[in-house]
N, C-alpha and C positions, 0 to 999 in steps of 0.2 A: 700753272700748278700741275700740269700733267706729269705723272710719275714722280710726284713730289717726294722727297726723302727728308724725313725729320731726324734721321739718325745716320751715323753716330754723331753725337753732339760735341761740338768743339767750342771752347770759350777762350777769350783772350787771356793771356798771361802778361801782366804788367810788370815792368822793372824800370829802374832809374836809367834814363838815357835812351829809352826805347823810342824809335821813330814811328810815330803813329801816322798811318795813311788812311785813305778812304776805305780801303779793304778792311782795316781793323775796326773802324766804327760800324761798318755795315755788318760785319760778323757778330759784333756785340748785340746789335738789334735782332739779328736773325736768331741768335742763340735763345734769347728771351722769348721771342715770338713763337718759335718752333716748339719749344717745350710747353708753353701754355696751350697752344693749339692742339698739340698731341693729347694732352690731358682733357681738353674740351671735347675732342672727338671721341675718345675712348671711354671716358668716365661719365661725362655729362650727357652726351648724345647730340643730335642735330634736330633743328626745328625752331619754331617760334617760342621764345622764352616769355615774352610779355608784349601786349599791345599788337600793333600792325593790323588792326581791323581794317577791312576793306568795305567801304560804304558807297552806294550809288547816290550821288548828289543831284543828278538829273538824268535825262534819257541817254546822255552820251558821255558823262564824266563820272569818275570815281575819285574818292579820297582814300588815301592810305594813312592811317593814324600813326603817330610816333610809336616806336617799340624797339625791341631787341630780339635778335635771333642768332643762332649759331649754325653756320653752314656745314656741309659734309666734309670740309677740310679742317673744321675746328675753328674757323675764323669768326670773330664777332661782327655782326652786321647791326648797325645802329641807324635808325631813322630818327633824327633829333627833333623834327617838327612835322606836323601833318603836311602832306603834299597832295594837291588836287590837279588832275590832268584829264584832258579828253582822251578817251580810249583810243581814238584814231591817231593820237600824237605819241603813243607809247611804242617803243621799238617792237617790231615783229607783227604789228597789226596790219592786215591787208584788207583792201576793199573789194576783193574778188567775189565775196559772197557774204551776205549778212545773216543768213539763217544758220547759225552755228553756235557752238560753245567755244569760248576762248579761256585760256588759263593764264592768270597773272602771276609772275614769278618775281622774287627778289634775289639778287646775287651780290656777293662782295665785289667791291670795286675800289681802286686806288686812283687818286687824282693829284697831279702836281699843284702846288700852291705857292704864292709869293715869289714870282720870278725876280731874280737879282742878276746883276752883272757879274760874270765869272772872271775875276782878275787874272787868275793863273792861266786860263785858256787864252786870254788876249795876248799873252806873251808869245804864244806859238802860232796864233792865227791873226790874220790881218783884219778880219771882220769882227764886229762885236758879237760876243757869245753870252747868252743868258741861261741860267739854270734855275730850277725851282728850289726854294729854300725849305719848303715843307712838303710832306706827302700826306694828303688827307685820306684817311681810311673811310671810304664812303660806300655807296651802294648804287645799284642800277635796277630799274624796273623794266621788264620786258614781257611780251605776250607770245604764247604759242597757241596754235589751233589744234594740236594733237595732244590727247591725254597721255600721260606717262604710262608705260607698261607697269601693271601692278607688281610684276616680278622684279622691277628695278629697285624696289624698296627692300632693304636688308631684312627687316622684321617679317616681311611676307615670304621671302626665300627661306627663312629659317623655320617657318611654321606651316606654310600652305603650299599646295601645288595649284598652278593656274593652267587651265585648258582653254585657249582661244577657240571660238566657234566662228565668228564672223566680224569683219570690220570694214567700214568705208568712211567717207568724210562726215557722215551724219550719225552713224550707228556703230556701236561696238557691243558685242555679246561674248561673254566668256563665263566659265565656271570656276568656283573656288572650292577647295576641299582640303582638310587637314593633311599634313605631310606624314604624321605619325598617329597611329591608333593602337589602343589596347585590344587584345582579342575579346570578342563577345560584347564590345562596347557599341553604342549607337551614336552616329554622328549625322550632321546635316551636310548636304551638298547644296551649294548656293549658286543659282543661276543669276547672273547680273546682266541687265539690259540698260545700256546708256544710249541716249539719243539727244538730238537738239529739240528745242521747243516746238518748232513747226514741222517736225517729221511726222508723217501720218502714223496711224496706229500700227503697232507691231504685234504679230502673233507668231509663235514658234512652238513646234512640237517635235519630239524625237523619241526614239527607243534607245536604250542603253543595255550593255551587257557587263557582267561583273566576274571577277575572279576573286574568290574568298570574301565576297561581300554579298549580302542578300537584301533586297528591298523591304522596307517597312511600309505597311498599309496596303491599300487596294490598287496601287498604281500599276502593278504588273510590269515593271520596268518601262513604263511610258510616262513621259513628262509633257505637259501642255501648259503654255502661258499665253494669255491674251491681254494686251495693253488696255487698261480701263479707259484710256483716251480722254481724261479730264483736262488735258492740255496744260497742267501746272507743274508736272514732275518731269525731270530729265533723266532719272535713274530709278529703276525698279529691281527688286530682288524677289526670287521665287525659290523656296527651299523644299527639298524632299529628303527623306531620311533613309539611311542604309545601316545595316548591322554587320560588324566585322566578324569573320570566322576565326579559326585557329589553325591555319595550315602549317605544315612542317617547314615550308620554305620561308615563312615570315613575310611573305609579299602578298599584296593585294592590288587589284587594278580595276578601274572603271573606264569603259570606252563608250563613246557616243557613236552609234552606227550612222555613218555619213549618209548612206542611201535612204535612211528613214527620216532625215531632217527635212521638215517643211517650214520654211521661213517666208512670211508674207509681210511686206512693208507697204501699207496702204492697200491698193488693189493689185500690186505687183508681186509675183512670186520670185524669190531670189534664190539662186543656186549657192550652195555651201560646198567649198572644196576642202575644208580643213578636216583633219582626223583627230578630234579632241580626245585626249586620254589623260587619266590621272594614275600615277604610280604612288602607292601608299605602302609604308613599312609598318608591319604589325610587331609591336614590342611589348615586353612584359614589364619593363621599367615604367616609372611615372613619366608621362609625356613632358611635363615642364623640365624635369631633370635631363631628359634627352636633348631638349632644345638648348638648355644652358650648356650642355657638354659640346654641342655643335658650335655654339657661340664662342666658347673659350678655346676650341681647337682650330679656329681660323688662324691663318698665318698673319703676320703683321702687314704684309703687302696686301692681302685681301681686305684687311680692316681699313687701311689707309687709302689705297689706290682705287678700290672698287667703285666708290661713289664720290670721289673727291671733286669731280666736276659737276655733280648734280646740284641744282639750285632748289630753293624752297618755294613751293607753290602756295601763294597766299590766298588765292580765290579762284573759284570756277564761276565764270560770268556767262549767263545765258542771254543770247541776243535774239531779237525778233525782227523780221523784215517789215519795215513800214514804208511802203511805196518805194522810192528810189534810195532810201537810206535805212538806218537801223535804229533800234532803241534797246536799252538795257532792261531786261525783264526781271532778272533774278541774279543775286550774288550769294554764292555759298562759300563761307569762309573756311580756309585750310581744308579742302575737300579730302585730302589723303592722310589726315591726322598727324601732320608733321609738327608735333609739339614737344618741347622739352619739359618733362614733368618734374616738379619739385619733390625730392624724396620724402621730406617731412610731411608734405601734403598727402602723398600716396599712403604713407603709414597711417595718417589720421583717418583716411576714408577707407582703409582696408585693402589698399593695393597690394600689400604683402601678406602672404599666408592665407590667401583666399581659397575658396573651393576650386579644385581643378576643373577646367572646362571639359576635359575628356571623360571625367568620372561623374559628371553631374546627373541628377535625375530630372526627367521631364515631368511637369505637372500641368494639369488643367482642372478647371472647376466649373461647376454650374450650380445655380440656385433656383429653388422652386418655392412657391407659396403654399403654406399650410393654413387650415382654417383658424380663425381667431380662437385663442385659448389653448391651442395645441402646444406641445413641447417641441423645441427645436430638434432637428434630426441631422446627423452627420454620418454619411456613409463613405467609405474609402475603398477604392478598387485599385489593384496593382496589375499592370501589364508587363510581365517580365521581358517580352520581346522588345519593347520600346524603353524599358526601365522607366515606365511612366505611371504616376499616381493620378487617379481621378477622384476629386473631392466633390461630393454631392451634398449640398447644404439645403435643408428645408427650414424656411423662416416663417413663423406664424404671422398672419396678417394683423396689422394694428387695429385697434378699436376706433371706428369712425363714428362720429356723432350722427352723420347723415344716415347711417345704417339703422339707427334706432327708430326712425320716423318714416312713414310712407303715407301717401294720400291718393285719393282717386274719386271718381264719381260713378254712379250706376243709375240708370233710368228704369223705373218700374211702370209698365203699362197697366192701366186700370180697365176693368170691365164694367159696363153699365149694369146696375142691379135692378132697374125697373124700366117701364115703357117710356117714361119721360126723358130718358137719356141721362138722368143724373147718376153720378158715380157715388154710391152710398154704402157704407159699412155700418152694421149695427153689432152690438156685443153678441158674441157667439157665432157671427158669420165668418166666412173664410178669410183667413189672413194671407198676405202675400209674402212669399219667401224667395229671395234671389238665388241664383246659381252660386256655386262656390267661387269666391273671389280670392285670388292670390295676393297675399300681403306684400310680397317681394322682400320680406325680412328674413326668410329662411325658417327652418324649424325652431321651435321653442315657444315658450309662453309669451303672449302679447295681449294688449288691450285695444279694443276698437271703440271709437266714439263716432256716432252717426248724427248728421244734421240734415235739415230740410233746406234745399237751395231754392231761393226765389229767383227763378230765371226762366225765360221763355225757351223751352227746350227745342222749339221749332226754328229758332233763329240760329243760323249756321256759324256766325262769327261772333266771338266775344266782344268785338269792337262795336257791335250794334246794341249792346245792352246799355240801358240808361242808368241802371244802378242795381248791382247784385248784392244780395244779402243771404246769409246762411243762419238758420235758426237751430240752436241746439237745446235739448230739453223740452219743456212744456211751453209752447208759444202763447198759451192763454194769458200769461202774465203781462203780455203787451197789449191786451184788448183795451180799447178806449183811449189809447195813446196814439201819437203820430207814428209809432213804430209797429202798429198792428199789422199782422201779416194777412194777405188775402188767401193764403194757403190754408187748407184744413188742418185741424189739430190731429197729430199722428203720434202713435205710440210705437217705439222701436224696441227691438231685441236683437241680440247677436249670438251666433254659435261659433266658437273658435275651435279650430283643429290644429293644435300645437305641432303634432307630428308632421303635418303637411305644410304648415305655415300659411293656412288658408282659413276663410271664415264665410259665413252666410249672414245676411241681414233679414230679419223678420219685421213686418210692418202691419199695423191695423189702424184704419181710419175711424174716428169717433164722430164724424159728421159728414153731411152730404157735400159734394164738391162738383164743380163743372169741369175740372181738369181731366184730361184724358191720360195723363202720365205725370209722374212725380219724379223729380231728380234728387238723388241723395248724394251728399258729400260725406265720405268716410275718412277717418284718420286712424292709422294703426301705430301703436307705441310699443316698443320692445326695450326692456331694460337689460342691457348686456351685463354679464357678471363683471363687477369691478372689485376694487380693493375691499370694500365693506362686505360684499357678498362672499368674497374669498375668505375673509376673516370669519364670517358666520359659519361657512362650510367647514373651515378648519376647526373651529370650536366644537361644532357638532360631531365631527369625526373623533376629536379628542375625547369628548364626553362618552361617545359610544364605546371607544376603546377602553376607557376607565371602567365603564359599567360591565363590559365583558370580562375584564380582568377580575373585578370584584366577585362576579358570579362564579368564575372559575375557582377563585380562592375559597368561596363559601362551599362549593361542591367538594373540593378536596378536603376541607375541614370535616365535612360530614362523613 
């Protein structure tokens, strides 16, 4: 198919008495095939149309599902049924090294079918001659160990510039950048790091210089990337932004300073000999229109011959070394996006008429919590240097039931009131008041309930208590019953500080006791404003407003 020519087209002209030869029948087939393939290539595109999923079925084998694709010469490739093969049995696979990525391709292939005896040939040859009666339009699978050059894809050449930085058998590092920019627009420069699964951590940093481009952010023309080293990814991307100027020349450039590049793979420092450089054209037209113009200004030779021999990559397969052999760790389907997209589907999902990538705005957002009952807040900031909007949203906290209730204990030490050592309070004697106790409910009105806890306060572990009881209210009601408390009868009072969200407990004994301290259990209850409270407040506000209006009317009448 090298330098294949689909034009000019010639078709057979039939007439009575015409002697038909092999050449006539072959040209008949070639005419139909070439026209169909030309339209396939130029109007439909190239890539996977449907199916052809690649799945690892075990550590060493893959299955390619049935499917349809169109290659870069416009030929249809059909896999009629699933095919399962050991990776080592596929053409192109080598056992030289198992720690690598391999790429599984599918290509168009023709095979002879139904061999028959050629009668005409036997008349001029002494030996028997056989010919194939059919040609089977088939496919072949093969493996390569080197990733394709990104610039080998036509859509990349039309839209991006690629700057290689470093490449060996395990690592490939390069940068991508748009080919066209509008003046004063912001764009991302993408650093791409590809590696095998068992390659050590990669770190790279470098400085760059620009013509008619200025860096965005605090990077100061310095880029640094460190491999997170989680061992699961074989490709990383790192982006930094630049803003286009508006020079009279309409040209811009970005160059990586080779002497500033510091590349480390594992513990080894690697020298970089490349001089990566991006050439960018600054245009005032819409970038998509310029790309379309380049597309339609290609010559027919460029359209047909440039990629005619390129095959379709179905999968990127990451291999891990396991002792003396390998295992399939990961399969990435169609890693270079070689799909044929259905125009009707693209129209449905907005593939046509979408927002231009070069004129988009950048956005970022952050959310903060506001106290319960507050109104939501939304603040928007715009950074013209980055064409970036920052949205800051304040969201009120929800009402939680557990926020309405809090509990705790406090121990009150008693002082003996006579020489016998008894702890006795009589009416009019000093009462005990605790220090301020934080309710943990926050500011606002709340109610406190206090009880007397029957527990030996000198026992350090709750597990040693035989039976704990808490008495609320007047314990005298239990006298004479099996529930009578050995603790003295106590009168409680509380002071609440709504502004602080704190309170104090006051206590007076009405009888003598041998206890040296008393343990109190308190509960604090806070009713947060709900729908009913809001309705009451709303009604009160409305009534106040009506009263004020009536008063104003009365005064104006006087």
